[in-house]
N, C-alpha and C positions, 0 to 999 in steps of 0.2 A: 195600676190597672185602669184603663180608660173605659168609659161607657161604650157599649157596642153600637155600631150603626146597623149591623145585621147579625143574625144568629142562624147558623146551619145546625140542624138537628139530625141525629140518628133516628131510625124508624122504630124497629122492634125493641121492646123493653125500655123505650125512652119516650116516644110520643104515644105509641100503642103498646100495651102489655098483653102477653099471652094469657088468656083465660083457661084455655084447654087446647091440647094437641092430640090428634088421633089420626096418624097417617094411614092406618089400616082402613079407617072409614073413608078417607080420600081415595084409596085404591079400590075399595068396594064400589064407590061411585063410578070410577072409570070403567069397571067391568060391566056396568049397565049399558055401555055403548059399544060392546063387542059386535063385530060384523058377522060373527059365526059362533056356533056353539063351542064351548071350551069347559074343561073341568078345572081350569085354573082358579084358585081361590085368591081372595084379597090378601090373605097372609102370605101366600107364595109370591104374588106380585110385589108386595112391599119388601119381602126378604131379598129378592133380586135387586130391587131399587136400592136398598140399603147397602148391598154388597158393591154395586157400581159406585155409589156415592162415596164409600170409604176409599176406593181406589182414586177417585177424582179429588178428594179432599186434600190429599198431600200436595198435589199440583196447585190447587187453588191458593193454599196458604204460602207455599214456597215461592211461587212466581207472581202472586197477586193478580191472577187472571180468573175471570168469571165465566161460567157456562150457563146459558139460559135453559130453563127446564124444558122449553119447547124442543130444543135440540137433544137434550137428554132423553126425551121420550123416543126419539128415533132409535137409539141403541137399545133402550129398555124394551120397547114393543117388538122390535125385530129379533132380539135375543130370545124372547119368549114365544115368537111365532104368532103374534096376535096383531090385529088392526082394529081401529075404532071408527065409528061412523061420524065422528066429529074431528075437527082439526086439532093439531097439537096445542094451539093457542087456546082453543075452547076447552080442551082437556085440562090445561093448566088452571084455568079459571074454576072449573068444576072441582078439581082436587083441592084448591085453596079454600073454596067455600065449604067443603065438607071436612077438611082435615084440621083447620085451625079456627079458633074463636078468639077475638081480641076485645079488649076494653081500653078506653082512654086511660093514660096514666093519671093518677090522682093529682088534681090541680092544674092539669095542662091547659084546660079551657081558660081558666082565670089568668094563667101566665100569658097566654097568647093574647088575651084581651088587653093586658098591660102593654105588651109589645106594640099592638096596633095603635093604642092611644098615644104612644111615644114615637110612632112612625119608625119603628125598628124593623128592618126587612127580615123575612124568614124564608127558609128553604129546607129541604130534606136531602140527605145523602145516605144511602143504605146499601149494605152488602146483601144481595138477594139474587137467587136464581129465577125469581119471578119478575115480570116486567113492571115498569112503573105504572102502566095502565091498570093492572090488577091491584097494585098497592094503593093507587089513588081511589079506586072503587071502594076499597076497604075504609079508607079515611072518610069517604062520603057517608058511609053507614053511621059514622060517629060524629057527623057534622063538623068535620075537620078539614076536608079537602080544600075549601076556599081560604084556609088560613095560611097557606104556603104558596109562595110565588113560583116555586119549582120543586120537583121531586126527581132525583137521580137514583135509579136503580142500577147496580153494577151489571145486571143482566142485559141492559141495553147499551152498555159502554165498554164491555170487555174487561176493563181494569176494575179492581176492587180495593177497598181500604185495606192496608194503609198506603197504597200507591199514591205518590204525589200527583200523578196524572189526573186521577179522578177528583182529587181535592182542587187542583187548579181549574178543572172544568166548573166545579161548584162556585169557585171564587169569581170566574168570568160571568157566570149566570147571575150572581148577586150584584155584579158591577160595582164592587167596592174593593179597596185595598185590603190585603190579607190582615194587616194589623188592626183593621177596624171591624173584623169579624170574629165572633166567638163560635166555637164548635162544641156542641153538647152531645155526649154519648156515654153509654154504659160500659163499653169495652176498652180497657186500657190498651191492649195490643193492637186494636184496629182503630178505634176512634181517636184516642188520645195520642198515640204514636204518630198517626197520620197528620193530625192537627198541628202537633209540634213541628214536624219536619216540613210542613207547608207554611209555617209562619202565622197560623191562626192562634187565637187565645184558647187553650184547651180547658174545657169544663167537664169534670168527671161526675156524671149523674149516678149516684150510688145509693139508692134507697134501701138496698138489701145489706148495706154495711159490709161489703166484700173487702178482704184484705188488700191493701195497696201495694205499690211497687216503687221503690225509690228511683228507678230508672225513668219514671214518667212524672215530671214535675208539672203539676196542674192544680187548679182550684177544684176541690171536692165539695159537692153539695148532696144533701140527702133528700131534698124535696124541691118541687117547683116553687113553693112558697119561700124557701130559703134563698133561692136564686133571684126571685123577684125582689126581695128585700135588699140584696146586694146591688142590683141594678138601680133601684130607686135611691140608694144611698150615694151613688156616684154623681 
């Protein structure tokens, strides 16, 4: 194993970890922007959203194609016969801010300090229906936005992990050869599978000690401190 010249990170449960999730609270926030009176409840709005998402999920995983939440809101709102006084992009930001709370993964700041000291490039590649702009705003809340040279959200680029197309885009943005890049993520079927098929060095970040899979040959680490020691030893 060679020392990396660059590291691409997954986003959720890798750089940032979910502290709490309340999609009904996000839906309740959206209802505050209704342009007309309605008896629709946040629970009803979220129930229809969940139903639509279940139908779309099969296609997302089978064809590795992403849909942005801003377009999802077109079918959701018109199905329910409602409209909002804000744009779909603004609605997405409001939903995100009220539905999810994040905290930095333990040790991530120190790990990124080490990478900066050693001039190792960094970037993020994430499967998400939310745009990179919204995700970068969340990173900024935790003093992390400036630590990455790029952030790719599948919502902005149609393809999602493990599609090779979106990995190849990340490699081009990092401007390094694939064999000089490590990819770190917590999902074997998305992060590790895609990294392997794209020629990147796959690192499975597994702090929860989830069971592995022999189909995915990779380096497994339980903490950022452990990965830091590995890099410093090379």
